[in-house]
N, C-alpha and C positions, 0 to 999 in steps of 0.2 A: 589452429582450431581452438586451443584453450582447454581448460579443465571444466568438466561438467559438474554442476552443483545444483542443489535443490533445497527448497524451504517449504515447510508445512505450517499453516496457521490455523489453529482451532479457535474459532470465535463463537459468539453467542448465537449468531444467525446463520453462519456458514462456515465450512471448512475448505481451505484453499491449498493448492499445490502450485508452486512456481518452480520451473526447471529451465536451465539454460547453461551457457558456457561463459567462462571468465578467464582472462589472461591475468595470471598472478604476477604482480611486480616482484622482481627479485633477480638473482644471479642466474639468468637463463641464457647461456651462451648460444644455444641453438636459435633462440628467438632473435638475438642480436645479429647473428650471422645471416639469418634469413632476411632481416631488414636491410643489412648492408648489401647483400647480394642483389636485392630488388633495387636498391638505390643505384648500384653500379650499372645495372642493366638500363635503368631509366636515363642515367647520364649519357650512355652511349647512343641513345635513341635521338631522333631528330626533334628539336624543340617544338616545331610546328605540329608534328604528329602528337606530341604530348598534350599540346593545347587542345587539339581536336578531340583526343580521347577524354580529356578532362571535361570538356563541354558535354560530350556524349554521356559521360558517367553522371554528370549533374542532372541532365535531362532525364536519364533513366531512373535515378534516385528519386527525382520529383514525381515521376509517374508511379513508382513503387509506393511512395508515401500516399499519393492520392488514391491508389487502388486499395491500399490497406484501410484508409479512412472510409472509402465507399463500402468495402466488405464489412467493416465494423458496424456501420450504420444499418446495412441491410440485414445483418445477422442479429441485430438487437443486443449489441454488446455495450450499450451505454453505461451499464452498471459495473463493468469489470474494473478491477483494481490494479491493472498492469502498469508498466512503465510508459513513458512518453511514446505515443504511437503504438503501444503494446509491444515495444521492441527493446531498444537500448536503454540501459540505466548505468550511469557512471558509478563504479564501486571502487573507491580509493585508486582511481586510475586504471582499474582492471577492465572496464568496459563490458559489463554483463550484457549478454545478448540472450533475450528470452526465446526459448524454443517451445515451451508448453506452459499453459496456464489453465488450471481446472478449478472450478468452484462448485461445491456440492451444498445445496441449501438445506443444511441440517440444523434445525433450531434447538439448541440446548436450553435457550430461554434465560430469563433473568430471575428465576426462582431460587429457592434455597437448597433444592435437591435436584440432581439429575437422576431420573429413574433408570432402573437396570436395563430396560429396553433401549433407551437412548444411548446409554453407555456402550452397549453391545453394537448398536448401529454405528456409532462413532468408530469403534474398533474395526468393523468391517470396511468402512470407508478408508481408514488409514492403512489397512492391509492391502487394499487395492492400490493406494498411492505408493506403498512400499514396493509392490510388484512392478509398477511403472518405473520407479526410480532405479530398480535393479535392471530392468529391461533396457533402459536408456543409458546405463553405465555411469551413473553419477557417483563419483568417488567420495564426495562429501555432501552431507545433508543434515538438516536439523528440523525438529518439530517442536513448536511452541504452542502453549495454550494461554488464553487470556481470561477475562473476567468471569465467564460462565463457570469454568472449572476452578478458577481461583477462589470464588466466593461460595461455591456450593459446600454444604456441610458434610457431604459424603465424598469429598475429593479423593481420599485415598482409595475408596472402593472404585470410583470411576477410573482412576489411573491404573489400578490393578486389572480391571476388566479390559481396558485398552491394551495394556501390556500383554495380557494372556491371549487376546484375540488376534492382535496384529503384530506383536513383537516390537512395537514402537514405544520408546521411552519419551514421554512428553515432558518438556521443560516448562513449568508453570511460571509465567512472568509476573512479578509484582507490578502494581499499577504504575508506580513511579519509574520502575525499570522499563516498562513498555513505552511510556511517554518519552524517556530519554533515548531509547533505541530508535524510535521513529523520528524524533527530533534531530538526531545525528544524521539520518538519511536526508531529511528535509534541508538541513543546513548546507548540504552540498549543492542544492538546487538554486541557491541565492548568493549574491555577492557577499563577501565577508563583512562589508560595511553596513549591511542591512540588519535592521532589528525585525525579527520574524516571530510571530506568535502562531504556533501550529496547533491545530485541533484535529485529532483523529477520533471521530465519533463512531462507535460500533453499537451493537445491540445492548451491551451491558454497562459500558462506561464511555466517558469522553476523556481522552488522555491528551494533556496539553504540555507543550514545551516552549520555552522562551529561548530563542537563539540570538546571541549577540557576539559580534566579532567572529562569526563562523563556527562557534561552539555553543553547546547547550548550557545556558546560564542558570536555568531553573526548570523544574518539571513537576507536574502534579497529575493525579488521576481522580476523577469524580464519578460517582454513581449516577450518571446521567446518560441514558442511552435509548435507542429507538425501540428496544424490546421491553423496557420498563413501563409500567403503568403511568401514563401522563408524562412520560419521558424521564421521570425520576422525582424524588421528593423535593419539596420546596426548600428545605434546608440545604440540600446538595446543590440546587440551582443557585441559591444565594452564594454559597462557597465558590462555585464556578464563576459567577459574575464578579465577585470580589477579586478573585485571582486574575481574571482577564483585565479588569480595570487597573490593577497594580502593575501587571506586566506591560500594558500599553503606556503607562506613565514613565516607564524606564527607558524609553527610546523616542527619538524624534521621528515622526512620520512612520510608525510601525506598520508592518505588513501583516494582515491576518491571512493565514494559509490553512487549507484543509487537505488532509490526505485520506486515502481510502476510496472505496467504491461509491459511497453516497454522494460525496462532493463532486466526483466526476460525472455522475448522473445528473446532478443539479446544474452543473455547468452547461450541459447540452439542453436541458429543459428550459434554462433561462436565457438561451441564445448566446452563451459565452460569457455573460456578465452576471455574477451572483452578488446581488446587492440587497439591502433591506427592502428597497422599493420593489425589486423584481420578485423577491420571495413573497412579500405581502400581496402583490398583485395576483400571483399564481396559486397561493395557498388555498383560498376559498374554492377555486375550481378543482384542485386536486382532492380536497376533502369531500367534495360533492360527488366524486367519481367512485365507482367500485374498484376493487383491486384489479379485476380483469380489465376494466376500461383503462386504468392507468398503465397497465402492462402493455396493452395494445397501442395506446396513443403515444406513449413515450419510449416504447421499445425497451422495457425493463423486464427483468425476470420477476416472476410472481412474488417471491419473498422480498425483493427490493421494492416492488410496487407497494407492498404492505407496510414497509417501514419508511418510505420516503417523506410522508407528511410529518412524522415526529422529527425526522432529520431537518426538515425545513424550519420547524419551530426552534430547534436548538441552535441552528446557524443564524437565524434571524436574531435570537436573543444575544448571541455572541457578537454580532456586528454592532448592535446597540451598546453593549457593555464596553467594547473597545473604542467606540466612537470613530470607526473607519467606514469608508463608503462601500468597499467591496471585499469579497472573499476570493483569494487566489487558490485555484485548484492545483494540487501537486500530483503528478503522475506517480502512482505507487503508494505503498503503505507498509504494513508490518512485514510481509514476505520479502519485499525489497530491502528493508532495513536488516533483516536477518541475513540475507545474502551479503550485504555490505559488511556486517560484523564478521561473518565467516571468512570473507575474502581478506579482510585486514589481518585476521589471525593466521590464515594460510600464508600470507605474504611475510609476516614476522617470522614464522617457522622457516620459510624458504631462505630468507636473508640470514638466518642464524646458522644455516647448514655450513 
């Protein structure tokens, strides 16, 4: 069954909870004995029977994946930030299996102060998450906060309110720390030989990581986000463009990747291919629509529908800066990265016992 773990991500536009199970690599004799026992039983069975069962299992798995995809489209989950197919995510060989993903559209904004009402509302949401985590029996869990809490002038007041209302101790990530964390998760999704530039664009910041040789070679965070007026200041946009051009110059045929919910939504809106041309063709139509019309037509949540046009402009800018044809969508984002970090630490502790 594995161990149940959870991660909470407090962003500028939404707060997310991801919960599931993971098999922690380590000295687990019971797991090895179970695998050996299953292997022995399979060896005693008829090879033809095994072949038939294998084909049946493959067919059943294909049907399950198709059903999940159909349900996802019918339920309007184009903007969720889950793993591939909303299910399995590799975590240092642990094979995280998602059981629950919740997203509450609570906009803390890109301002300089988070007001007391919003801070208390955030605490109430996190208290609900904590109750769910306890009810599901997750032994390990973490809660992180990003740019909205990181940059607000009353950060200590917000953290104190959240702690008092929910009992949750938020870990406030630095911009570069957030970029490196997500970059490490994205590195596992590509061959070690690939040069990958990953962008994670949220409401308050765009966090970038350069992955070379399967590891994060450089990372940076920019105050360019979908909740900021005009997407961000011109100076920050120039800094982002300069960083992207320098990163693209460090590798042959670099891949531009995007993690998080916005890029998953754009992939579906653009018919599976996010390119400068596809974004330019759809942007005028999207801008001419109301938020409600976008939500209904593209099956987005209202808050995602409100932020999708700024996201399109940011990714179009990035494609031009990197000089690449398309943006690759990566299943998952910060929650999955936190799960991966947690799994690695649990594995090290287990191996040290």
